[in-house]
VOSE-168802 format. One record per residue (C-alpha): residue number from 1; x, z, y. Coordinates in Angstrom, 1 decimal, padded with zeros to 4 digits. Last residue first. Layout:
{pt NUM; {X; Z; Y}},
...
end
This chain:
{pt 287; {026.3; -006.5; 088.3}},
{pt 286; {028.2; -003.0; 089.0}},
{pt 285; {031.5; -003.6; 090.8}},
{pt 284; {034.4; -001.4; 090.1}},
{pt 283; {036.8; -001.8; 092.9}},
{pt 282; {040.7; -001.2; 092.5}},
{pt 281; {044.0; 000.0; 094.0}},
{pt 280; {047.4; 000.2; 092.6}},
{pt 279; {050.7; 000.7; 095.0}},
{pt 278; {054.2; -000.2; 094.1}},
{pt 277; {057.1; 000.8; 096.6}},
{pt 276; {060.3; -000.9; 096.6}},
{pt 275; {059.5; -003.0; 099.6}},
{pt 274; {055.7; -003.4; 099.6}},
{pt 273; {054.8; -004.0; 095.9}},
{pt 272; {051.3; -004.8; 094.7}},
{pt 271; {049.2; -003.6; 091.8}},
{pt 270; {045.4; -004.7; 091.8}},
{pt 269; {042.3; -004.4; 089.8}},
{pt 268; {038.9; -005.8; 090.6}},
{pt 267; {036.7; -004.1; 088.0}},
{pt 266; {033.6; -005.7; 086.3}},
{pt 265; {030.4; -004.2; 085.2}},
{pt 264; {027.2; -005.5; 083.4}},
{pt 263; {028.7; -008.7; 082.0}},
{pt 262; {027.1; -012.0; 080.9}},
{pt 261; {026.2; -012.8; 084.8}},
{pt 260; {029.9; -012.5; 085.6}},
{pt 259; {030.6; -015.5; 083.3}},
{pt 258; {034.6; -015.7; 082.9}},
{pt 257; {035.7; -012.1; 081.8}},
{pt 256; {039.0; -011.0; 080.6}},
{pt 255; {038.8; -007.8; 078.6}},
{pt 254; {039.2; -004.4; 080.2}},
{pt 253; {036.7; -002.5; 078.1}},
{pt 252; {035.6; 000.0; 080.9}},
{pt 251; {035.0; -002.4; 082.9}},
{pt 250; {035.0; -006.3; 082.4}},
{pt 249; {038.0; -007.9; 084.0}},
{pt 248; {039.0; -009.5; 087.3}},
{pt 247; {042.8; -009.4; 088.0}},
{pt 246; {045.1; -009.1; 091.0}},
{pt 245; {048.6; -008.5; 089.3}},
{pt 244; {052.2; -008.0; 090.4}},
{pt 243; {051.5; -009.2; 093.6}},
{pt 242; {054.5; -009.1; 096.0}},
{pt 241; {053.0; -008.4; 099.6}},
{pt 240; {055.2; -008.2; 102.7}},
{pt 239; {054.1; -011.4; 104.2}},
{pt 238; {050.6; -010.2; 104.0}},
{pt 237; {048.5; -013.4; 103.7}},
{pt 236; {049.3; -013.3; 099.9}},
{pt 235; {046.8; -010.5; 099.8}},
{pt 234; {043.6; -012.6; 100.7}},
{pt 233; {045.0; -015.9; 098.7}},
{pt 232; {045.1; -013.1; 095.6}},
{pt 231; {041.7; -011.8; 096.3}},
{pt 230; {040.0; -015.3; 096.6}},
{pt 229; {041.9; -016.6; 093.5}},
{pt 228; {040.5; -013.7; 091.6}},
{pt 227; {036.9; -014.2; 092.8}},
{pt 226; {037.4; -018.1; 091.8}},
{pt 225; {038.7; -017.3; 088.4}},
{pt 224; {035.9; -014.7; 088.1}},
{pt 223; {033.1; -017.6; 088.7}},
{pt 222; {030.5; -016.4; 091.3}},
{pt 221; {027.1; -016.0; 090.2}},
{pt 220; {027.0; -012.3; 091.0}},
{pt 219; {024.4; -012.5; 093.7}},
{pt 218; {026.7; -015.0; 095.5}},
{pt 217; {026.5; -012.8; 098.6}},
{pt 216; {027.1; -009.6; 096.4}},
{pt 215; {030.0; -011.2; 094.4}},
{pt 214; {031.8; -012.3; 097.4}},
{pt 213; {031.3; -009.2; 099.6}},
{pt 212; {032.8; -006.8; 096.8}},
{pt 211; {035.7; -009.3; 096.6}},
{pt 210; {036.1; -009.1; 100.3}},
{pt 209; {035.9; -005.2; 100.1}},
{pt 208; {038.8; -005.3; 097.4}},
{pt 207; {041.2; -007.4; 099.6}},
{pt 206; {040.3; -005.2; 102.8}},
{pt 205; {041.4; -002.3; 100.5}},
{pt 204; {044.6; -004.0; 099.3}},
{pt 203; {045.6; -005.7; 102.7}},
{pt 202; {045.9; -002.4; 104.1}},
{pt 201; {049.5; -002.1; 102.7}},
{pt 200; {050.6; -004.2; 105.6}},
{pt 199; {050.3; -001.2; 108.0}},
{pt 198; {052.2; 001.2; 105.6}},
{pt 197; {054.8; -001.9; 105.0}},
{pt 196; {055.4; -002.0; 108.6}},
{pt 195; {055.7; 001.7; 109.0}},
{pt 194; {058.0; 002.0; 105.9}},
{pt 193; {056.2; 003.2; 102.8}},
{pt 192; {057.9; 005.9; 100.4}},
{pt 191; {055.2; 008.5; 101.4}},
{pt 190; {052.6; 006.2; 100.0}},
{pt 189; {053.7; 007.2; 096.6}},
{pt 188; {051.7; 010.3; 096.7}},
{pt 187; {048.5; 008.4; 096.7}},
{pt 186; {045.5; 008.1; 098.8}},
{pt 185; {043.8; 004.9; 098.8}},
{pt 184; {044.4; 003.0; 102.3}},
{pt 183; {041.3; 002.6; 103.8}},
{pt 182; {041.9; 003.0; 107.4}},
{pt 181; {040.8; 006.7; 107.6}},
{pt 180; {042.9; 007.5; 104.3}},
{pt 179; {041.2; 006.8; 101.0}},
{pt 178; {039.7; 009.2; 098.3}},
{pt 177; {039.2; 007.6; 094.7}},
{pt 176; {035.9; 008.7; 093.2}},
{pt 175; {036.0; 010.9; 090.4}},
{pt 174; {036.1; 010.4; 086.5}},
{pt 173; {034.8; 013.2; 084.5}},
{pt 172; {036.4; 013.1; 080.9}},
{pt 171; {034.6; 015.7; 078.7}},
{pt 170; {036.7; 017.3; 076.2}},
{pt 169; {036.6; 018.3; 072.5}},
{pt 168; {039.0; 015.7; 071.3}},
{pt 167; {037.3; 013.5; 068.6}},
{pt 166; {040.4; 011.3; 068.3}},
{pt 165; {038.9; 008.2; 069.0}},
{pt 164; {036.5; 009.2; 071.7}},
{pt 163; {039.2; 011.3; 073.7}},
{pt 162; {041.7; 008.4; 073.3}},
{pt 161; {039.1; 005.9; 074.6}},
{pt 160; {038.4; 007.9; 077.3}},
{pt 159; {042.2; 008.5; 078.4}},
{pt 158; {042.6; 004.8; 078.1}},
{pt 157; {039.6; 004.1; 080.2}},
{pt 156; {040.9; 006.9; 082.9}},
{pt 155; {044.1; 005.5; 082.8}},
{pt 154; {042.9; 002.0; 083.6}},
{pt 153; {040.9; 003.2; 086.6}},
{pt 152; {044.0; 004.6; 088.3}},
{pt 151; {042.2; 005.2; 091.7}},
{pt 150; {039.3; 006.4; 089.6}},
{pt 149; {040.7; 010.1; 089.9}},
{pt 148; {040.8; 012.1; 086.9}},
{pt 147; {039.1; 015.6; 085.9}},
{pt 146; {039.6; 017.2; 082.7}},
{pt 145; {036.3; 019.1; 081.2}},
{pt 144; {035.9; 021.9; 078.4}},
{pt 143; {039.7; 022.7; 078.3}},
{pt 142; {042.0; 023.5; 075.5}},
{pt 141; {045.0; 024.0; 077.7}},
{pt 140; {047.7; 023.5; 075.3}},
{pt 139; {046.1; 020.8; 073.1}},
{pt 138; {044.7; 019.3; 076.1}},
{pt 137; {048.2; 019.1; 077.8}},
{pt 136; {049.7; 017.6; 074.3}},
{pt 135; {046.9; 015.0; 074.6}},
{pt 134; {047.6; 014.2; 078.1}},
{pt 133; {051.3; 014.0; 077.7}},
{pt 132; {051.2; 011.8; 074.8}},
{pt 131; {048.2; 009.7; 076.3}},
{pt 130; {050.2; 009.1; 079.4}},
{pt 129; {053.6; 008.4; 077.6}},
{pt 128; {052.2; 005.6; 075.7}},
{pt 127; {050.5; 004.2; 078.7}},
{pt 126; {053.7; 003.6; 080.2}},
{pt 125; {055.0; 002.0; 077.1}},
{pt 124; {055.6; -001.4; 078.7}},
{pt 123; {054.8; -001.3; 082.5}},
{pt 122; {053.4; -004.6; 083.6}},
{pt 121; {051.1; -005.2; 080.6}},
{pt 120; {049.9; -001.6; 080.4}},
{pt 119; {049.7; -001.8; 084.3}},
{pt 118; {047.1; -004.5; 084.0}},
{pt 117; {046.7; -005.9; 080.8}},
{pt 116; {047.2; -004.5; 077.0}},
{pt 115; {046.4; -001.1; 077.4}},
{pt 114; {042.6; -001.1; 076.8}},
{pt 113; {043.7; -003.0; 073.4}},
{pt 112; {045.6; -000.5; 071.9}},
{pt 111; {046.1; 003.6; 072.5}},
{pt 110; {049.3; 005.0; 071.6}},
{pt 109; {050.0; 008.7; 071.1}},
{pt 108; {053.7; 008.9; 070.2}},
{pt 107; {055.1; 011.5; 067.6}},
{pt 106; {058.9; 011.7; 067.5}},
{pt 105; {059.4; 013.2; 070.6}},
{pt 104; {063.1; 014.9; 070.8}},
{pt 103; {063.1; 018.5; 071.0}},
{pt 102; {061.9; 021.4; 073.6}},
{pt 101; {059.5; 018.5; 075.1}},
{pt 100; {057.1; 020.0; 077.4}},
{pt 99; {059.0; 023.3; 078.2}},
{pt 98; {062.4; 021.7; 078.4}},
{pt 97; {060.9; 019.2; 080.9}},
{pt 96; {059.7; 022.1; 082.7}},
{pt 95; {056.3; 023.5; 083.1}},
{pt 94; {054.1; 024.4; 086.0}},
{pt 93; {050.9; 025.2; 084.8}},
{pt 92; {048.6; 026.6; 088.0}},
{pt 91; {046.0; 028.9; 086.9}},
{pt 90; {042.8; 030.0; 088.6}},
{pt 89; {042.9; 027.3; 091.2}},
{pt 88; {040.5; 028.2; 094.6}},
{pt 87; {041.5; 025.0; 096.3}},
{pt 86; {043.5; 027.1; 098.9}},
{pt 85; {045.7; 028.3; 096.1}},
{pt 84; {046.3; 025.0; 095.0}},
{pt 83; {047.1; 023.6; 098.3}},
{pt 82; {049.6; 026.4; 098.7}},
{pt 81; {051.2; 025.8; 095.3}},
{pt 80; {051.8; 022.1; 096.0}},
{pt 79; {053.5; 022.8; 099.1}},
{pt 78; {055.6; 025.2; 097.5}},
{pt 77; {056.4; 022.8; 094.7}},
{pt 76; {057.3; 019.9; 096.9}},
{pt 75; {058.2; 016.8; 094.6}},
{pt 74; {058.5; 013.1; 095.3}},
{pt 73; {059.5; 010.8; 092.3}},
{pt 72; {063.0; 010.0; 092.9}},
{pt 71; {064.5; 010.7; 089.5}},
{pt 70; {061.4; 009.2; 087.8}},
{pt 69; {061.1; 006.0; 090.1}},
{pt 68; {061.3; 003.0; 087.7}},
{pt 67; {063.9; 001.0; 085.8}},
{pt 66; {064.1; 002.6; 082.6}},
{pt 65; {060.2; 003.1; 082.5}},
{pt 64; {058.6; 006.1; 083.3}},
{pt 63; {055.6; 007.4; 081.3}},
{pt 62; {057.7; 009.6; 078.9}},
{pt 61; {059.4; 011.4; 082.3}},
{pt 60; {056.2; 013.3; 082.8}},
{pt 59; {056.2; 014.9; 086.3}},
{pt 58; {054.4; 018.0; 085.7}},
{pt 57; {052.0; 019.9; 087.8}},
{pt 56; {049.0; 021.2; 085.7}},
{pt 55; {045.9; 022.7; 087.5}},
{pt 54; {043.7; 025.0; 085.5}},
{pt 53; {040.3; 025.8; 087.0}},
{pt 52; {038.1; 028.6; 085.4}},
{pt 51; {034.2; 028.9; 085.9}},
{pt 50; {033.9; 025.3; 085.8}},
{pt 49; {031.4; 022.5; 087.4}},
{pt 48; {032.0; 023.1; 091.2}},
{pt 47; {035.7; 024.1; 091.0}},
{pt 46; {036.3; 021.0; 089.1}},
{pt 45; {035.1; 018.7; 091.6}},
{pt 44; {036.8; 020.7; 094.2}},
{pt 43; {040.0; 020.3; 092.0}},
{pt 42; {039.6; 016.6; 092.1}},
{pt 41; {038.8; 016.3; 095.6}},
{pt 40; {042.2; 018.2; 096.5}},
{pt 39; {043.9; 015.9; 094.3}},
{pt 38; {042.8; 013.1; 096.6}},
{pt 37; {043.5; 015.6; 099.3}},
{pt 36; {047.2; 015.4; 098.6}},
{pt 35; {049.2; 016.8; 096.0}},
{pt 34; {052.9; 016.3; 095.4}},
{pt 33; {052.4; 017.0; 091.9}},
{pt 32; {052.3; 014.9; 088.7}},
{pt 31; {048.6; 015.9; 088.1}},
{pt 30; {046.4; 017.4; 085.2}},
{pt 29; {043.1; 018.7; 086.4}},
{pt 28; {041.3; 020.9; 084.3}},
{pt 27; {038.0; 022.7; 084.0}},
{pt 26; {037.5; 025.5; 081.8}},
{pt 25; {033.8; 026.6; 080.9}},
{pt 24; {033.0; 030.3; 080.3}},
{pt 23; {029.6; 030.7; 078.0}},
{pt 22; {031.6; 032.3; 075.3}},
{pt 21; {032.7; 035.2; 077.4}},
{pt 20; {034.2; 038.1; 075.2}},
{pt 19; {037.5; 036.3; 075.9}},
{pt 18; {037.5; 033.2; 077.9}},
{pt 17; {039.9; 034.2; 080.5}},
{pt 16; {042.2; 035.8; 077.7}},
{pt 15; {042.4; 032.5; 075.9}},
{pt 14; {043.0; 030.5; 079.0}},
{pt 13; {045.8; 032.9; 079.9}},
{pt 12; {047.5; 033.3; 076.5}},
{pt 11; {047.6; 029.4; 076.3}},
{pt 10; {049.0; 029.1; 079.5}},
{pt 9; {051.7; 031.7; 078.8}},
{pt 8; {052.5; 030.4; 075.4}},
{pt 7; {053.1; 026.8; 076.9}},
{pt 6; {055.7; 028.2; 079.3}},
{pt 5; {055.5; 028.0; 083.0}},
{pt 4; {052.5; 029.9; 084.4}},
{pt 3; {051.6; 030.3; 087.9}},
{pt 2; {048.7; 032.9; 088.6}},
{pt 1; {046.0; 032.2; 091.2}},
end
């Protein structure tokens, strides 16, 4: 496993790995580090589908708002590198902020409509930062496949829209959300949770199971407003939960839905704060 820091280093490494091997496929897993089993599952998927696996670790300042947790976002480089090595990663791209943004950025990639709701509404500018850094990383690594976890389903939808619209030659591979044994979606931010917050955060996964059950029991006839209200009421039973959103939308277009019978799939998407920690989770229900 090689650890590379500069743009030229990662470009040259991937180019050399492809040299004389036209059928070689490069799989790419972009992350912000503090890796856990969810990331490991992405790397496993990349290993199975690709000849060369590239992992990037970069906490991207462009996607953090002025009052968000960029400075305190958890970091553990040595732990990350150990997990990467165990997962069979070939190249780890570990740039600094100066490597990624050597001068003030005057070009921003902005995806419209699919960013209008959910985290796009509550975190203005967030997805501009995501789309910009992912475009830069795709240009640097030039992968055949890129693997993203469905825990952030809106991010997957945004990146797929961007790739389609800009004809970027990379296949986006969505991967299932990994959960702890008790149902909590794995997240680097879970480390922030105090014991009681961690316990009450289980309301997210139980609310999603409730939504799945209500849709199944109604055979898809439940009104979206009724489904959304039931999910919110369930979460509000947890006294520490502060709901940012609990929405029912079409997926992947992320548009409002009134009649479930008129659409093929919906997402029940949640963002809830416990103390200072904001957690997201979702389930996609085929109808």
